[in-house]
LUMZANU-654640 format. One record per atom (N, C-alpha, C): residue in one letter; x, y, z. Coordinates in steps of 0.1 Angstrom, whole numbers, padded with zeros to 4 digits, always signed. Layout:
<sites>
AXYZ
...
</sites>
This chain:
<sites>
M+0008-0012+0000
M+0000+0000+0000
M+0008+0012+0000
A+0021+0012+0001
A+0030+0024+0002
A+0029+0032-0011
D+0025+0026-0022
D+0024+0035-0034
D+0012+0044-0035
I+0003+0043-0025
I-0009+0052-0026
I-0006+0065-0018
E+0004+0065-0010
E+0007+0077-0002
E+0013+0088-0011
S+0012+0100-0008
S+0015+0111-0017
S+0027+0120-0013
R+0032+0126-0023
R+0042+0137-0022
R+0036+0148-0031
V+0034+0159-0026
V+0029+0170-0035
V+0041+0179-0038
V+0043+0182-0051
V+0054+0189-0057
V+0048+0200-0065
I+0052+0213-0062
I+0048+0224-0069
I+0060+0229-0078
R+0058+0230-0091
R+0068+0234-0100
R+0066+0247-0107
A+0076+0254-0111
A+0075+0265-0119
A+0073+0261-0133
V+0069+0270-0142
V+0066+0267-0156
V+0079+0261-0163
N+0091+0265-0158
N+0103+0260-0164
N+0106+0246-0158
G+0098+0240-0149
G+0101+0227-0144
G+0108+0227-0131
N+0114+0239-0126
N+0121+0239-0113
N+0111+0237-0102
T+0115+0229-0092
T+0107+0227-0080
T+0107+0239-0071
L+0095+0244-0069
L+0093+0256-0059
L+0092+0251-0045
T+0085+0240-0043
T+0083+0234-0029
T+0077+0220-0031
S+0080+0212-0021
S+0074+0199-0021
S+0072+0194-0006
K+0063+0185-0005
K+0060+0180+0009
K+0056+0166+0008
A+0062+0157+0016
A+0058+0142+0015
A+0048+0140+0026
Y+0038+0132+0023
Y+0028+0128+0033
Y+0028+0113+0034
S+0039+0107+0032
S+0040+0092+0032
S+0046+0088+0047
S+0044+0076+0049
S+0050+0070+0062
S+0059+0058+0059
P+0068+0055+0068
P+0078+0045+0065
P+0072+0031+0061
R+0061+0027+0067
R+0056+0014+0062
R+0044+0015+0052
G+0041+0028+0049
G+0030+0029+0039
G+0016+0027+0045
T+0014+0027+0057
T+0001+0024+0063
T-0004+0035+0072
N+0003+0045+0075
N-0003+0056+0083
N+0002+0070+0079
G+0002+0071+0066
G+0005+0084+0059
G-0008+0089+0053
Y-0007+0097+0042
Y-0019+0103+0036
Y-0017+0103+0021
Y-0028+0102+0014
Y-0028+0104+0000
Y-0038+0115-0004
V-0034+0122-0015
V-0042+0133-0020
V-0055+0127-0026
D-0067+0132-0021
D-0079+0127-0026
D-0086+0137-0036
R-0084+0150-0034
R-0090+0160-0042
R-0080+0172-0043
A-0079+0178-0054
A-0069+0190-0056
A-0075+0199-0066
K-0073+0212-0064
K-0078+0222-0073
K-0071+0235-0071
W-0068+0242-0082
W-0063+0256-0082
W-0074+0266-0079
S-0072+0276-0072
S-0082+0287-0071
S-0084+0294-0084
P-0096+0300-0086
P-0099+0306-0099
P-0088+0316-0103
D-0082+0323-0094
D-0071+0333-0097
D-0057+0327-0099
S-0057+0313-0097
S-0044+0306-0099
S-0033+0309-0088
Q-0037+0316-0077
Q-0027+0319-0067
Q-0026+0309-0056
F-0036+0300-0054
F-0036+0290-0044
F-0040+0276-0049
F-0033+0266-0044
F-0035+0253-0048
F-0040+0245-0035
V-0053+0240-0036
V-0059+0234-0024
V-0059+0218-0026
F-0056+0211-0016
F-0057+0197-0018
F-0061+0190-0004
S-0070+0181-0005
S-0075+0174+0007
S-0069+0160+0006
M-0067+0154+0018
M-0061+0141+0019
M-0069+0131+0027
M-0066+0119+0025
M-0072+0108+0033
M-0061+0099+0039
S-0064+0093+0050
S-0054+0084+0056
S-0053+0071+0048
S-0040+0067+0046
S-0038+0055+0039
S-0040+0042+0048
G-0041+0044+0061
G-0043+0033+0070
G-0056+0033+0077
G-0065+0041+0074
G-0078+0041+0079
G-0079+0047+0093
H-0069+0053+0098
H-0070+0060+0111
H-0077+0073+0109
S-0084+0078+0119
S-0092+0091+0118
S-0100+0092+0106
P-0109+0083+0103
P-0117+0083+0091
P-0126+0095+0089
W-0128+0102+0100
W-0137+0114+0099
W-0128+0126+0097
S-0116+0126+0097
S-0107+0137+0095
S-0101+0138+0082
F-0101+0150+0075
F-0096+0151+0062
F-0086+0163+0061
P-0073+0160+0064
P-0063+0171+0064
P-0064+0178+0050
T-0065+0191+0050
T-0066+0198+0038
T-0055+0209+0039
M-0048+0210+0028
M-0037+0220+0027
M-0039+0230+0016
V-0032+0241+0017
V-0032+0252+0007
V-0018+0256+0004
Y-0014+0257-0008
Y-0002+0262-0013
Y-0005+0277-0018
S+0004+0286-0013
S+0002+0300-0017
S+0014+0303-0027
R+0011+0307-0038
R+0021+0310-0049
R+0029+0322-0044
R+0023+0332-0039
R+0030+0344-0035
R+0040+0341-0023
K+0035+0333-0014
K+0044+0330-0002
K+0053+0318-0004
N+0050+0310-0015
N+0057+0297-0017
N+0057+0289-0004
L+0045+0287+0001
L+0043+0280+0013
L+0031+0271+0013
I+0032+0259+0019
I+0020+0250+0021
I+0016+0252+0035
A+0004+0255+0037
A-0002+0256+0051
A-0015+0247+0053
K-0017+0245+0066
K-0029+0236+0069
K-0041+0245+0070
V-0053+0241+0064
V-0065+0248+0064
V-0070+0249+0079
S-0068+0239+0087
S-0072+0239+0100
S-0066+0250+0108
D-0054+0254+0105
D-0047+0265+0111
D-0054+0279+0108
M-0062+0279+0097
M-0069+0291+0093
M-0082+0292+0099
I-0087+0281+0106
I-0100+0281+0112
I-0099+0277+0126
D-0089+0282+0134
D-0088+0281+0148
D-0085+0266+0152
G-0079+0258+0144
G-0075+0245+0147
G-0086+0234+0145
R-0097+0239+0140
R-0108+0229+0138
R-0105+0219+0127
P-0109+0207+0128
P-0107+0197+0118
P-0117+0198+0106
L-0113+0194+0094
L-0122+0193+0083
L-0129+0179+0084
L-0142+0179+0082
L-0150+0167+0084
L-0153+0161+0070
S-0149+0168+0060
S-0151+0163+0046
S-0139+0166+0037
G-0136+0158+0028
G-0125+0160+0019
G-0130+0170+0007
D-0143+0171+0007
D-0148+0180-0003
D-0147+0195+0001
F-0144+0203-0008
F-0142+0218-0006
F-0147+0225-0018
R-0150+0238-0017
R-0154+0246-0028
R-0145+0258-0029
L-0141+0261-0041
L-0133+0273-0044
L-0142+0283-0052
S-0142+0296-0049
S-0149+0305-0057
S-0140+0317-0059
A-0143+0325-0069
A-0134+0337-0073
A-0134+0347-0062
P-0123+0354-0060
P-0110+0350-0067
P-0103+0339-0060
H-0103+0338-0047
H-0096+0328-0039
H-0103+0325-0026
T-0116+0322-0026
T-0123+0319-0014
T-0126+0304-0013
L-0123+0299-0002
L-0124+0284+0001
L-0135+0282+0011
S-0143+0272+0008
S-0154+0268+0017
S-0152+0254+0021
V-0152+0251+0034
V-0149+0238+0040
V-0159+0235+0051
V-0161+0222+0054
V-0170+0218+0065
V-0163+0213+0077
T-0167+0219+0089
T-0161+0215+0102
T-0173+0214+0112
W-0169+0211+0124
W-0179+0210+0135
W-0183+0223+0141
K-0196+0225+0146
K-0199+0236+0153
K-0194+0236+0167
R-0195+0225+0173
R-0190+0223+0187
R-0180+0212+0187
E-0169+0214+0194
E-0158+0204+0194
E-0162+0190+0198
G-0158+0181+0189
G-0161+0167+0191
G-0175+0163+0186
D-0183+0172+0182
D-0197+0168+0177
D-0197+0167+0162
L-0195+0154+0157
L-0193+0152+0143
L-0207+0153+0135
D-0218+0153+0143
D-0231+0153+0136
D-0236+0168+0134
D-0230+0177+0141
D-0235+0191+0141
D-0224+0199+0133
T-0225+0200+0120
T-0215+0206+0112
T-0219+0221+0107
M-0208+0227+0102
M-0211+0240+0096
M-0201+0242+0085
T-0204+0251+0076
T-0195+0255+0065
T-0188+0267+0068
M-0175+0268+0067
M-0167+0280+0070
M-0161+0285+0056
T-0161+0298+0054
T-0156+0304+0042
T-0143+0311+0046
I-0133+0310+0038
I-0120+0315+0041
I-0115+0323+0029
D-0111+0336+0030
D-0104+0344+0020
D-0089+0339+0022
L-0084+0332+0012
L-0071+0326+0014
L-0060+0336+0015
E-0061+0347+0008
E-0051+0357+0009
E-0050+0363+0023
K-0061+0366+0028
K-0061+0372+0042
K-0057+0361+0052
A-0061+0349+0050
A-0057+0338+0060
A-0042+0336+0060
F-0036+0336+0048
F-0021+0335+0048
F-0014+0346+0054
A-0020+0358+0053
A-0014+0370+0060
A-0014+0369+0075
K-0024+0361+0081
K-0025+0360+0095
K-0017+0348+0101
L-0013+0339+0092
L-0006+0326+0097
L+0007+0330+0103
P+0010+0322+0115
P+0023+0323+0120
P+0033+0316+0111
A+0046+0319+0111
A+0056+0314+0102
A+0057+0298+0104
S+0053+0292+0114
S+0055+0278+0117
S+0043+0270+0113
S+0034+0275+0105
S+0021+0268+0102
S+0022+0257+0091
N+0033+0255+0085
N+0034+0245+0074
N+0039+0232+0079
</sites>
């Protein structure tokens, strides 16, 4: 199963690697693989949701965002006060607005809400250690 775990590589037009991040595990059973990925309408942000390769935390969908301007990959949960994403589905709308599903109350997986994030503003507020 090691071959389903992912490494995300962002490259420039000329093929040079701008950044990359591995989401694999040594045994291939407790890493993550990319389930869904999409560029924002303005092409400034790349959003990707992941699923566990080993079945742990089946209700949690780590979702990441790459900022072209900052050349940084950050966790969406850091943009919404540490809340987990309860679905790998997300919506992007112009120019760079991300909508995700999380819980209303901590630990309540049945009571969800959609949060909308302006990715440019969210990246401006992130601490340097969020990737």
